[in-house]
C-alpha positions in Angstrom: -7.8 -5.0 -16.9 -4.6 -5.3 -19.0 -1.2 -6.8 -18.4 2.4 -5.9 -19.1 5.6 -7.9 -18.4 7.7 -5.7 -16.1 11.1 -6.7 -14.7 10.4 -10.4 -15.3 6.9 -10.6 -14.0 3.4 -10.1 -15.6 1.6 -7.2 -13.9 -2.1 -6.7 -14.1 -3.2 -3.0 -14.2 -6.0 -0.6 -15.0 -5.3 2.9 -16.4 -8.3 5.2 -16.7 -9.6 8.6 -15.9 -8.7 12.2 -16.8 -6.3 14.7 -15.3 -2.9 14.5 -13.6 -1.4 11.0 -13.3 -2.0 9.2 -10.0 -0.2 5.9 -9.6 -1.7 3.8 -6.8 -0.4 0.8 -4.9 -2.4 -1.6 -2.6 -1.5 -3.2 0.7 0.1 -6.6 1.6 -2.0 -9.6 0.4 -4.5 -7.2 -1.2 -5.0 -6.2 -4.8 -7.3 -4.1 -7.0 -10.3 -6.4 -6.5 -10.0 -6.6 -2.7 -9.4 -2.9 -2.4 -12.6 -2.3 -4.2 -14.4 -4.7 -1.9 -13.0 -2.9 1.2 -14.3 0.4 -0.2 -11.9 2.8 1.4 -11.8 4.9 -1.7 -14.3 5.6 -4.5 -11.9 5.2 -7.4 -14.5 6.3 -9.9 -14.7 9.6 -8.1 -10.9 9.9 -8.2 -10.9 9.2 -11.9 -13.0 12.3 -12.4 -10.0 14.4 -11.4 -7.0 12.2 -12.2 -5.7 9.6 -14.6 -5.4 6.7 -12.2 -3.0 3.8 -12.7 -3.8 0.9 -10.4 -2.1 -2.4 -10.5 -1.6 -5.7 -8.7 1.9 -5.9 -7.2 4.0 -8.9 -8.0 2.7 -12.0 -6.2 -0.7 -10.3 -5.6 -4.1 -10.4 -7.2 -4.0 -11.2 -11.0 -0.3 -10.5 -11.3 2.4 -13.1 -11.6 4.7 -14.3 -8.8 8.4 -14.6 -8.7 10.5 -17.0 -6.6 13.0 -14.7 -4.9 11.9 -13.2 -1.6 14.2 -10.2 -2.4 11.8 -9.3 -5.2 9.1 -8.3 -2.6 11.3 -5.8 -0.8 9.4 -2.5 -1.0 12.3 -0.9 -2.8 11.9 -3.5 -5.6 8.2 -3.0 -5.7 8.9 0.7 -6.2 11.2 -0.2 -9.1 8.3 -2.2 -10.6 6.1 0.8 -10.2 8.5 3.1 -11.9 9.1 0.6 -14.7 5.3 0.1 -15.3 4.8 3.9 -15.4 7.6 4.1 -18.0 6.0 1.4 -20.1 2.7 3.3 -20.1 4.2 6.6 -20.9 3.8 8.2 -17.5 6.7 10.5 -16.6 5.9 12.6 -13.5 3.1 11.5 -11.2 1.5 11.6 -7.8 2.5 8.4 -6.0 -0.1 7.0 -3.6 -1.2 3.8 -1.9 -2.2 2.1 1.3 0.1 0.3 3.7 2.6 -1.6 1.4 1.4 0.8 -1.3 2.4 3.8 0.8 5.8 2.3 1.4 6.2 1.6 -2.3 5.4 5.3 -3.0 8.0 6.5 -0.5 10.6 4.3 -2.0 9.7 5.5 -5.5 10.2 9.1 -4.2 13.7 8.2 -2.9 14.7 6.3 -6.1 13.3 8.9 -8.6 12.6 12.2 -6.8 12.4 14.0 -10.1 9.4 11.9 -11.1 7.2 12.2 -8.0 5.2 15.4 -7.9 3.3 14.6 -4.6 2.5 11.7 -2.3 -0.6 10.2 -0.8 0.3 7.9 2.1 -2.6 5.9 3.5 -2.2 3.9 6.7 1.6 3.8 6.6 2.9 0.5 8.1 5.2 -0.2 11.0 8.6 1.3 10.4 12.0 1.8 12.0 11.7 1.2 15.8 8.4 -0.6 15.5 9.3 -2.7 12.6 11.1 -5.6 14.3 8.0 -6.8 16.2 5.9 -6.8 13.0 8.6 -8.7 11.0 8.5 -11.4 13.7 4.8 -11.7 13.0 5.3 -11.9 9.3 8.0 -14.5 9.7 5.8 -16.7 11.8 2.9 -16.2 9.5 5.0 -17.2 6.5 5.9 -20.5 8.2 2.3 -21.3 9.1 1.0 -20.4 5.6 3.7 -22.7 4.0 2.7 -25.5 6.4 -1.0 -25.0 5.6 -1.9 -24.4 9.3 -4.9 -22.2 8.7 -6.4 -23.0 12.1 -3.6 -21.4 14.0 -3.5 -18.4 11.6 -7.2 -17.8 11.9 -7.1 -18.1 15.7 -4.4 -15.5 15.9 -6.2 -13.2 13.5 -9.4 -13.5 15.5 -7.5 -12.3 18.6 -6.3 -9.1 16.9 -8.8 -6.2 17.3 -10.0 -4.5 14.1 -8.9 -0.9 13.5 -11.1 1.6 15.3 -13.1 2.6 12.2 -14.0 -1.1 11.6 -14.9 -2.1 15.2 -18.5 -2.7 14.1 -17.7 -4.3 10.7 -18.3 -8.0 11.0 -16.6 -8.7 7.7 -13.2 -7.0 8.3 -11.6 -10.0 10.0 -13.1 -12.4 7.4 -11.0 -11.0 4.6 -7.8 -12.7 5.8 -9.6 -16.1 5.8 -10.6 -15.5 2.2 -7.0 -14.7 1.2 -5.9 -17.9 2.9 -8.5 -19.9 1.1 -8.0 -18.4 -2.4 -4.2 -18.0 -2.6 -1.7 -20.7 -3.3 0.3 -21.3 -0.1 3.8 -20.9 -1.4 2.9 -17.7 -3.3 1.3 -16.2 -0.1 4.2 -17.4 2.1 6.7 -15.7 -0.3 4.8 -12.4 0.1 5.1 -12.6 3.9 8.8 -13.6 3.8 9.5 -10.6 1.5 7.8 -8.3 4.1 10.3 -9.6 6.7 13.2 -8.2 4.8 11.9 -4.6 4.3 11.3 -1.3 5.9 10.5 2.3 4.9 13.4 4.4 3.6 15.6 5.7 6.3 14.4 8.8 8.2 17.2 10.8 6.6 16.0 9.8 3.1 12.4 10.6 4.0 13.4 14.0 5.3 14.8 14.8 1.8 11.4 14.2 0.1 10.3 17.8 -0.6 6.9 17.3 -2.3 3.3 17.9 -1.0 2.3 14.9 1.0 -1.1 13.8 2.3 -1.0 11.2 5.1 -4.2 9.4 6.1 -4.1 7.1 9.1 -6.5 5.4 11.4 -6.3 4.5 15.0 -6.3 1.2 16.9 -4.1 -0.8 14.5 -0.6 -1.8 15.7 0.3 -2.9 12.2 -0.3 0.6 10.9 0.4 2.7 14.0 -0.3 6.4 14.3 3.3 6.7 15.5 4.6 6.0 11.9 2.2 8.5 10.4 3.1 11.2 12.9 6.9 10.6 12.4 6.5 10.9 8.7 4.7 14.2 9.1 7.4 15.4 11.4 10.1 14.4 8.9 8.6 15.6 5.7 8.5 19.4 5.3 5.3 19.6 3.2 3.2 16.9 4.9 -0.3 17.1 6.4 -1.9 14.3 8.5 -5.5 13.4 9.0 -6.6 10.7 11.4 -9.8 8.6 11.2 -11.2 7.1 14.4 -14.7 6.2 13.1 -16.4 5.2 9.8 -17.4 8.8 9.3 -13.8 9.8 9.3 -13.0 7.2 6.6 -15.9 8.6 4.5 -14.0 11.8 4.0 -10.9 10.2 2.5 -11.9 10.1 -1.1 -12.8 13.9 -1.1 -9.5 14.6 0.7 -7.5 12.8 -2.0 -9.5 14.5 -4.8 -8.8 17.9 -3.4 -5.2 17.1 -2.7 -4.5 15.8 -6.2 -6.2 18.8 -7.7 -4.2 21.3 -5.6 -0.9 19.4 -6.0 -1.1 19.2 -9.8 2.1 21.0 -11.0 0.3 22.0 -14.2 
């Protein structure tokens, strides 16, 4: 793992592999290490077909944190991504990621459409009409995190069902407990407060994104509803959508991305 100072914050990253450039963003409260632990994707397999840039977003993982909540707006995270790609000599690339990482990729495609050759949007988060209810959750979570009220947070998390593919995974719900235990409270609260301020680009902006797009979503997760994935597919002229309802469905995702990146390569 290496680091670069980007837009006032030290970002940890890994750049490895061979082939077209794929820049990957993780989800809220996640990072490279926790993504590897979850195991949604075999990044070694992806590195066989692409040069993969992964990084910890500001405030996450091994990267630095900044004090302004505005810095965690997904549009600002997209500016971080574009600037990091610049620093590493990456011009045009496939932008991908999960949840917050998918949102970051969409904002990058709006900010710099000439640079994004394709998109991989995994479990797109709540957006537009469904966003308000989720931001209320984030605002309440930020306050509880700042107050150190882990008991209330964990009780609320225990009441939320796991996404359908993780129904039989006893460790899925425990990941949030580890985040609470291992992350400095104000740093974590800042991440949630930033999430309150943000949304996907407007539907009109999304509809103007004319690059091949792979959308991968799962069922049974109100924080990443199928309705967002379906609406993105409807808006984007070159989008395909695949849903996972079981672990077997998730097991196809690495191969889907490998094939998509290979076919979408403009070279």
